[in-house]
N, C-alpha and C positions, 0 to 999 in steps of 0.2 A: 510600697507601704499603703498608698491610697487604695489600690486594688484589693489588698488584703482586708482593709477596713470595710470596703464596700461588700466584699464577699461575706464577711462575718455579719454585717448588718442585714443582708438579704437572708442569710441562714436563720438569724434570730427571728426575723419577721415570719418566716415560714414555720419555725418552731413554735412560736406563740400561736399562730393560726391553727396549726394541727392540734396543739394541746387544748385550745378552746373548743375546737370542733369535735374532738373525740374524747369523751369522758374517761376512757380506760386509762389514759396517761395520768390523769389526776388520781385515779383510784389506786394505782400502783406506784405513786410518788415519783414519776419521771418528769423532771422539769423541762421547760422549753429549751434550755441550753443544751441538755443531753440530746434531745431530738435534733436540734440544729447541728450539733457536732457530728452526730451519726450520719445525717444527710450530707454534710460536708465531706466526711470520709468516703461515702459512696461516690460522690461527684469526683473527687480527686482521684480515686482508684479507677473509675470508668472512663474518664476523659482521654487517657492515653490510647484507648482502643479506637478512638475516632480519628479520622484524618484531619488534623488541625493544621493550619498554616504554621510555618516555622516560627514566625514572629509571635503568634498566639501561644504556641507551646512554650516558648522562652519566657513570655510574660507570666504564664501560669506557673512555671517552675520558680520564678523569682517570688511570686506571691506566696507560694507554699513555703518557700525557704524563710520568708519573713514571718509567716504565721507560726512556724515551728519554734521560733524564738520567743514567742509571747508567754508561754506558761511560766518559764523561769522568772521573767520580769513581773508578771502579774501576781505570782504568789508572794513576791517580795513586797508588792504594793499592799496586798492583803495584810501582811504582818506589820507593815509600817503603820497601818491604821489600827492595829490591834490594841495597843496600850493608849491610844488617843481617845478611846471611848470610855466615858465614865462608867465605873463598875456599879451595877445595880445593888450589890450587897446581898443578894439572895444566897449565894454560895461563896464561902470564903476559901481561898486557896491556902492550903497548909503545906509546909515543907515536906512532910512525910508523904502526902498525896502526890506531890510533884516528883519525889524520889521514886515512889512506886511506879509512876508513869515512865520514868527513865528506865527503871529496871525492866518494865514490861516491854519496852522497845528492844532492850538487850536480849530478853527471852525470845522475842519473835525472830530477830535477825540471827542470833546464834543457833536457835532451834532450826531455822531453815538450813543453815550450813550442816548441822548435825544430821538432820533428815537426809540431806543430799549426800553426805558421805556414807551414811548407812546404806542407802539405796545403791549408790555406786559400788560399794564394796560387796554387797550381798546379791544384787540383782543384775547390775549392768556390766561390771568388769568380767564376770564369767563368760559373757557373750560378745563384748565389744572391747577393743583395744583403746581404752581411753585413760588419760592420766588421773591421778587422785584428785587433782584440782577440778575435774569435771563436776564433782559434788558441790562446788561453789556456785554453780550456775543458778540455783534457786535464789540464793541471796543476791547474786549479781544482778539478775533480771527482775526479781520481785521487789526486794527491799531497796536495791540499788537503783534500778531504772536504766534508761538508755544511756545516760551519761556514764554511769559506773560500768555498764557493759562495754562501752567504747574504750574506757580507760583500762579495764581488765584485759582487753584485747592485746595490749602491750605486754601484759604479764604472761598471757597464754603463749605468745610467740617466743619467749625467752628459751635458751637452750635447755634449761632445767625442766621445762614443761613440754615445749615443742608441740603445741596443739593450736595451729593457726586458725582453725575453724571455730575456736572458742569464742572469738569476738562475734561471729555471725550467730552462733547459738545463744550467746548472751543477749544480743539484740532481739532475737526471736522470742526468748523467754520474757524479755521486758515487754514486748508488744503483746504477746498472748496474755501475760499477767495484767497488763493495763486494761485490756478488753474484759478479761475475766473478772477483774476486781470490781469494775463498774456493774456488770451484769449480776454477778453473784452477790455483791453488796446490796443491790436492790432486792434480790430474793431474800437475803437474811433480814433486811429491814421489814419486809412484808411478813415474814414468818414470826419474827420477834414481836411486832406490834399486834398481830392477830392472835398470837398465843398469850399476849400480855406478859411477856417475860421481862419487859422493861417499861418504865413510865416515862413518856415524853409528852411534849405539848402537842396534843392532837390538833388543836385549832391552828397551830402554826404549820404543821406538816400538810394539812389539807388545803391551805390557802393557795390561791393562784399566784403566779409569779408577780403580777402587777401589784398585788396587795402587800407584798413585802416592802414596797417603797413607802416611806412615811408620808402621810398626807400633809398637805400644806397647813391646814387648820390645826392639826395636832401639833405640828412643830411650833407654830406661832403661839399656841396656848401654853405649851409645856416648857418652852425655852425661857429661862429667866436670865436676862443680861442687865448689867449696870449701864450707867450713862456712857461709859467709855467703850462699850461693846457694840457689835453690830446688831441691828434690829430687823432688817429685812431678811426674807428667806434667801434671796440671791446672795446677800452678804454671808449668811450662814454657810451656804455651800462653798463660797469662795474661801472662807476661813478654813473650813475642813480640808479643802483641796490643797491650800497652801501649807497647812500643817502636815498633811500626808507627804506632800512633795518635799518639805524640809526634812522629815524623818527619813525618806528614801535617800535624799542627797547625803545626809549624815551617814547613813548606813553604807551607801556605795563608796563614799570617800574613806570611811573607816576600813572597809574591806581592802581597798587599794593600798592604804598605808600599812596595814598589817601584813599584806602580801609582800610588799617591798622590804619591810623589816625582816620578815621570815627568810626571804631570799638572800638578804645580806648576811644574816646569821648562818645560813647554810653554805655560803661560798667556801669557807675554809674546809668544810667537810667534803664538798665536791672535789676540791683540789687534792684531797688525800686519797682518792680512788687509785688503787695500785695497778693501774693499766695506763698505757699511753693515751693522751688526750684524744687523739684521733680515733681511738677504739672504744671510747666511752659512748655507749648507746643512750638514746633518750630514756629508755625504760630504766637503765641503771641509775641515771641521774635523778629521774623523777622518783625512783624508789627511795633514794637517800633523802631527797627533799621531803617526801611525804612522811617519813618516819621522824624527821627532826622537827619539821615545821608543823607542830600540832594545830596551832590556832589557824594556820593557813588553810585548813580544810573546812572551816566553817562556811556553810552556804550563805548566799547573800541575804536570805530572809532573816537569819539570825542577827545580822548587822542592822537591817532595817527595823527589826523589833527593838534593838537597842536605840536606834534613832528615834523611834516613837516615844520611848521612855524619856530620852533627853528632852525632846520637845515638850512633853507633858510636864517635866520638872521645871523647865524654863518658864512655861506659862504659869505654873503654880507659884514660882518665885516672883513673878510679875503680878500675882494675885488676879490672874485672868483664866483660871481653870474652867470657869463657867463658859468660856468660848468653845470648849470641846463638847459639842452636841452629839449625844449618842445616836439619835435617830438619823441625823444626816450622815454621820460617820459610818453607821451600819449600811446605809443606802449606797454610799460610794464604794465601800468594801464589797457589797453584794454585786454591784456592777462589775467590779474587777474579777470576782469569782465566776460570774456568768461568762464573761469573755474568755477567761482561763479555760473553762470547761469546753467551750466551742473549739478553741484553738488546739487543746490537748487531744480531743477526740478526732478532729478533722485531719490531723497530720500524723496519724498512726502509720507505722511501717509494717506492712503485712507479709513481708517476705519470709520464707521458711527454708530450712535446710533438710531436704528429704532423706538424706543418707543416715541421719541421726534421729529420725522420727520416733522410733521406739524408745530409746533412752531418754530423749527429751520429754516424751509423754510420761514416762515413769517419774521423772523428777517433777514435772508439772503436777501430777496427781498427788504426790507426796507433799509438795509445797501447799497445794490447795487445801488438803486435809489439815495440815498444821495451822494454817491461817484461820480456818474455820474453828478449830479447837481453841485457839487463842482468843478469838472474838466471843464465842458462846460459852466457854467453860472457864478460862483463866481470867478474862477481863472483869466479870462481875465479882470475882474473888480477890482481885488485886487493886483495881482502880476505884476511884471515889464513887460511893454509892449513888450520889445525887446525879451523876452524869456519866456513869461507866459505859453506857451504850453509845452515847455521842462520841466520847473520847475513843472508845473501842473502834468505832467506824473510821475515825481519822487514822488510827493505827492500822486498821485493815486495809484501807486504801493505800497508805504508805508502804505496807508490806506486800502489796500485790502489784505495785506499779510506781506511783509517785505520790508525793504529798498532795498534789493537785487532785488526784483521785479520791483521797481521803476527804477533801473539802467538798468534792462533788457529792459524796455520800452524806456528809454532815449537813449540807444544804437541804437534803430531803427531809430530815427530821428536826433541824434547827436552822431554818433559813435566815433568821434575824440574829443568829449568834447570841441567844439569850442565856445559854448555859456557859460555864467556864471551860468547856472542853477545849476549844481552840486556844484559849490563853494558856491553859495548863500544858497543852502539847508544846506550845512555843517555849514556855519557861523550862520545860524538861529537855528540850532538844539539845542544848549545849552539853548535856551529860551523856548523850549517846551519839549524836550525829558525827562527831569527829572520829569515832572509833568503828562503828558498825553500820551496816546498810550502805556501804560505799566508802567507809572511813579507813583508818589505818589498819585495823585488823583485817578487813576485807582485802586490802591491797597486799598486806604482808604475809597472811596465812599461807597462800599457795607457795611462795618462794622460801619462806623461813621454816615452815613446818611440813607441809603436805608432801613435798618431794624428798624429804629426809626421813620422816616417821612413817611406819606402815599405816595404811589407811584404816585398818581395823582399830589400832590403838588410838589414832586421832579421833575416829568417830565415837568410840566409847568414852574417851576423855572429855570431848566436847559435850556429849550427852549428859555426863555427870555434872559438868559445870552448869548446864541449862537447868537440870533438876535442882541443883543447889540454889540457883537464882530464884526459881519458883518458890522454894521453901522460905527464903529470906523475904521475898516480896509479900507472900501470904502472911508471914508473921508481922511485918510492918503494917499491913493493912488492918490486922486485927487490933493493933495497939493504937490506932489513930483516935 
């Protein structure tokens, strides 16, 4: 743990130094955290080629393993702080706008599956002996990420599908998608801003990383506390850290309680499996569990968001809402996001499966084209006009790798989270996260539909559903 912290600290120092030294990074909106993460990735990938002592190699492996766990933890910290920041009131969140964001995520994820099935049916299967579920790899790797790819590996090895290499291909797609999401996202940001296709806070996007931290004098002058509240800057930071820690603790505990309740509710159903207990595979049990325990699939950041809301309500009930300082909270949240970016980029897995290079490339190109279409064409027509680009970037990052990637891109155009994009994404997540992008539909579709229904029918039916969702979302957006 200590070595991982030191490694990240050194990377960030190098990243800041390079960004300050070379103005090109500032001009194309690449923050120091992205530079640091890229350098870390290169170091981790190159070190095995050197003759290191066995002890050094073991320590390095342990440090990388620790670092790989950071993104899931840090994104939960970011969302724990989300509702602890007092809203500026510039943009009000409406129910329809939140529903439109949820539908947008459904469109992106189901569209990835529809594109994948169409390409598998028309382009890949005539030349390669792959199952229908091969078309799921875009959503598995892009919208799902490495965790979903690992989970889907258990689905791919079932007798119905019998495609053991599916896990490796899913991890490859997730890795390529994560790298592509960051690089292409930066490209789209530059294109959109230079063509003035969206309006963002230019002063914020061009500021240097250090300037995103609220100045001491600004905090002291703008923070209004009563006699019962903290007065010093140190106390302000301590209060915000304690509030975020409390929100995280509530969310973590709630996730554990919900998981135990869901597992208890599922026990009778697991016992009903009509095969001897010793023949029940982990994938069979997990499949029954995933379909019954809907709320059990909520990610940790949803619970920490709830924890933040609870802490904010408690402080409001105590008439101490003024303790929630937006400047300090945004600063702490920004630190967590910077660390998240470094950890996510530095621990990428770059292994590939050469035997399926052509079909996986076909799926990648189809997925990339669909994600670009969703960002540049559908997002401005469905999402809130005031921050469609910022919210679209979060969706773009999510749909090409992880939610962390989306926040990497958001940091480039909204480093201080001045828009409601992040909050609206979080509020809409419960309407989509349990089902698509690694949820119940992602897990159940290969076993319940794709191995029973001809792929052509499945592809056309899913494409029709996606088209219907686009029409519904566009109609809702017009009536806001």
